C-alpha positions in Angstrom: -14.3 2.2 0.1 -12.0 2.5 3.3 -8.8 4.5 3.0 -6.0 2.1 2.4 -3.3 2.3 5.3 0.2 0.5 5.7 1.1 -0.7 9.2 4.3 -2.2 10.3 3.3 -4.9 12.8 4.7 -8.0 14.8 3.3 -11.4 15.1 3.4 -13.6 17.9 6.0 -15.5 16.7 8.1 -12.8 16.4 7.8 -12.0 12.5 7.6 -8.7 11.3 5.0 -7.9 9.0 3.5 -4.9 6.9 -0.1 -4.9 6.3 -2.7 -3.1 4.0 -6.0 -3.8 5.9 -9.0 -3.6 3.9 -7.1 -4.2 0.5 -8.9 -6.4 -1.7 -7.5 -9.2 -3.5 -7.0 -7.5 -6.7 -4.2 -5.9 -5.5 -2.3 -8.5 -4.9 -0.8 -9.0 -8.0 -0.2 -4.9 -8.6 2.0 -5.1 -5.2 4.0 -8.2 -6.5 4.7 -6.2 -9.8 5.9 -3.4 -7.9 8.0 -5.4 -5.9 9.5 -7.0 -8.6 10.2 -4.0 -10.5 11.3 -1.7 -7.8 13.4 -4.3 -5.2 14.5 -6.9 -7.9 12.5 -9.9 -6.5 11.4 -13.1 -8.7 8.3 -15.1 -8.0 9.5 -18.6 -6.5 5.4 -19.7 -5.9 2.1 -18.9 -6.0 -0.8 -20.4 -4.1 -4.4 -20.0 -4.8 -7.0 -21.0 -1.9 -10.3 -20.2 -1.5 -10.1 -17.4 0.9 -6.5 -16.7 0.6 -3.8 -16.1 -1.7 0.3 -16.5 -1.1 3.1 -15.2 -3.6 6.3 -16.4 -2.6 9.2 -14.0 -3.9 12.7 -14.2 -3.0 16.3 -12.5 -4.4 19.9 -13.6 -2.6 19.6 -11.7 0.5 15.6 -11.9 1.3 12.9 -14.0 0.7 9.1 -12.6 0.7 5.5 -14.0 1.3 2.8 -11.5 -0.3 -0.3 -13.0 1.2 -4.3 -11.8 1.3 -7.0 -13.4 3.2 -10.3 -12.5 4.0 -9.2 -12.0 7.6 -6.4 -9.5 7.5 -6.5 -8.2 3.6 -2.9 -7.9 2.7 0.3 -8.6 4.4 4.0 -9.0 3.5 6.6 -10.9 5.9 10.2 -12.3 5.5 11.2 -15.7 5.7 14.8 -14.4 5.8 16.9 -14.2 9.2 18.3 -10.7 10.2 20.0 -8.3 9.8 18.6 -8.0 5.9 15.2 -8.9 6.2 14.3 -6.6 8.8 16.0 -3.7 6.6 14.2 -4.7 3.5 10.7 -4.9 4.8 10.9 -1.6 6.1 12.0 -0.3 3.0 9.3 -2.1 0.9 6.3 -0.9 3.5 8.1 2.5 3.2 8.0 2.4 -0.6 4.5 1.0 -0.9 3.1 3.7 1.5 4.2 6.2 -1.6 1.9 4.3 -3.9 -1.2 3.5 -1.8 -3.5 6.1 -3.6 -2.7 4.4 -7.0 -3.4 1.0 -5.5 -6.7 2.6 -4.2 -7.8 3.5 -8.1 -6.9 0.2 -9.1 -8.9 -1.5 -6.4 -11.7 1.1 -7.1 -11.4 0.0 -11.2 -11.7 -3.4 -10.2 -14.8 -3.4 -8.0 -16.2 -1.5 -10.7 -15.6 -3.9 -13.1 -16.9 -6.7 -10.8 -20.3 -4.7 -10.4 -20.5 -4.6 -14.0 -20.1 -8.4 -14.8 -22.3 -8.9 -12.1 -25.1 -7.0 -13.8 -24.7 -8.7 -16.8 
Protein backbone atom coordinates (compact mmCIF):
# COMPACT_ATOMS: atom_id res chain seq x y z
CA UNK A 1 0.00 0.00 0.00
CA UNK A 2 1.33 3.42 -0.97
CA UNK A 3 1.50 6.07 1.70
CA UNK A 4 -1.39 8.52 1.64
CA UNK A 5 -0.57 12.20 1.41
CA UNK A 6 -2.86 15.19 1.19
CA UNK A 7 -2.13 17.88 -1.37
CA UNK A 8 -3.69 21.26 -2.06
CA UNK A 9 -4.05 21.93 -5.78
CA UNK A 10 -5.69 24.28 -8.25
CA UNK A 11 -7.70 23.02 -11.23
CA UNK A 12 -7.31 24.62 -14.68
CA UNK A 13 -10.51 26.59 -13.96
CA UNK A 14 -9.03 28.04 -10.76
CA UNK A 15 -10.93 25.80 -8.34
CA UNK A 16 -9.00 25.01 -5.17
CA UNK A 17 -8.94 21.33 -4.23
CA UNK A 18 -7.58 19.06 -1.54
CA UNK A 19 -6.57 15.67 -2.91
CA UNK A 20 -5.46 12.37 -1.42
CA UNK A 21 -3.70 10.32 -4.07
CA UNK A 22 -3.75 6.51 -3.85
CA UNK A 23 -6.87 6.57 -1.69
CA UNK A 24 -9.36 3.80 -2.34
CA UNK A 25 -13.09 4.39 -2.63
CA UNK A 26 -13.52 2.78 0.79
CA UNK A 27 -12.44 5.94 2.58
CA UNK A 28 -15.01 8.25 0.98
CA UNK A 29 -17.70 7.41 3.57
CA UNK A 30 -15.12 7.66 6.36
CA UNK A 31 -14.02 11.12 5.14
CA UNK A 32 -17.67 12.18 4.86
CA UNK A 33 -18.34 11.05 8.44
CA UNK A 34 -15.33 13.05 9.66
CA UNK A 35 -16.46 16.20 7.84
CA UNK A 36 -20.07 15.84 8.96
CA UNK A 37 -19.01 15.38 12.57
CA UNK A 38 -16.09 17.83 12.82
CA UNK A 39 -17.25 20.63 10.52
CA UNK A 40 -21.05 20.44 10.68
CA UNK A 41 -21.75 19.61 7.04
CA UNK A 42 -24.91 17.85 5.95
CA UNK A 43 -25.07 15.42 3.05
CA UNK A 44 -27.26 16.79 0.24
CA UNK A 45 -26.57 14.48 -2.71
CA UNK A 46 -24.78 11.23 -3.56
CA UNK A 47 -23.83 9.92 -7.00
CA UNK A 48 -22.65 6.33 -7.36
CA UNK A 49 -21.13 5.80 -10.79
CA UNK A 50 -19.22 2.93 -12.33
CA UNK A 51 -15.79 4.37 -11.55
CA UNK A 52 -16.65 7.54 -9.67
CA UNK A 53 -18.46 8.57 -6.49
CA UNK A 54 -19.56 12.10 -5.58
CA UNK A 55 -20.92 13.16 -2.22
CA UNK A 56 -22.14 16.75 -1.99
CA UNK A 57 -22.20 18.34 1.46
CA UNK A 58 -23.35 21.75 2.60
CA UNK A 59 -23.58 24.11 5.51
CA UNK A 60 -24.71 27.76 5.41
CA UNK A 61 -21.28 29.20 4.55
CA UNK A 62 -19.83 26.46 2.34
CA UNK A 63 -20.74 23.75 -0.17
CA UNK A 64 -18.32 20.91 -0.83
CA UNK A 65 -18.09 17.93 -3.08
CA UNK A 66 -16.14 14.92 -1.83
CA UNK A 67 -15.31 12.76 -4.80
CA UNK A 68 -13.39 9.62 -5.63
CA UNK A 69 -12.52 8.33 -9.05
CA UNK A 70 -10.16 5.78 -10.54
CA UNK A 71 -7.91 8.48 -12.04
CA UNK A 72 -7.26 10.89 -9.16
CA UNK A 73 -8.19 9.10 -5.97
CA UNK A 74 -10.06 11.21 -3.44
CA UNK A 75 -10.53 14.94 -3.91
CA UNK A 76 -12.53 17.63 -2.14
CA UNK A 77 -13.52 20.88 -3.77
CA UNK A 78 -15.76 23.78 -2.89
CA UNK A 79 -18.52 25.45 -4.86
CA UNK A 80 -18.79 28.39 -2.46
CA UNK A 81 -17.68 31.89 -3.31
CA UNK A 82 -14.71 33.56 -1.60
CA UNK A 83 -13.76 34.52 1.02
CA UNK A 84 -15.00 31.63 3.15
CA UNK A 85 -14.52 28.61 0.89
CA UNK A 86 -10.73 28.75 0.59
CA UNK A 87 -10.27 29.11 4.36
CA UNK A 88 -12.71 26.25 4.97
CA UNK A 89 -10.99 24.00 2.44
CA UNK A 90 -7.60 24.62 4.04
CA UNK A 91 -8.97 23.93 7.53
CA UNK A 92 -10.53 20.71 6.25
CA UNK A 93 -7.34 19.63 4.48
CA UNK A 94 -5.20 20.38 7.53
CA UNK A 95 -7.58 18.35 9.71
CA UNK A 96 -7.60 15.41 7.28
CA UNK A 97 -3.79 15.47 7.19
CA UNK A 98 -3.92 14.58 10.90
CA UNK A 99 -6.25 11.65 10.13
CA UNK A 100 -4.30 9.98 7.30
CA UNK A 101 -2.78 7.23 9.47
CA UNK A 102 -6.25 6.19 10.67
CA UNK A 103 -7.52 6.28 7.09
CA UNK A 104 -4.66 4.06 5.92
CA UNK A 105 -5.56 1.50 8.59
CA UNK A 106 -9.21 1.66 7.49
CA UNK A 107 -8.22 1.17 3.81
CA UNK A 108 -5.95 -1.76 4.71
CA UNK A 109 -8.78 -3.46 6.61
CA UNK A 110 -11.15 -2.91 3.68
CA UNK A 111 -8.66 -4.31 1.15
CA UNK A 112 -8.04 -7.34 3.35
CA UNK A 113 -11.78 -7.96 3.66
CA UNK A 114 -12.18 -7.75 -0.13
CA UNK A 115 -9.34 -10.21 -0.68
CA UNK A 116 -10.94 -12.67 1.76
CA UNK A 117 -14.31 -12.34 0.01
CA UNK A 118 -12.70 -13.06 -3.36
CA UNK A 119 -11.06 -16.22 -2.01
CA UNK A 120 -14.36 -17.61 -0.68
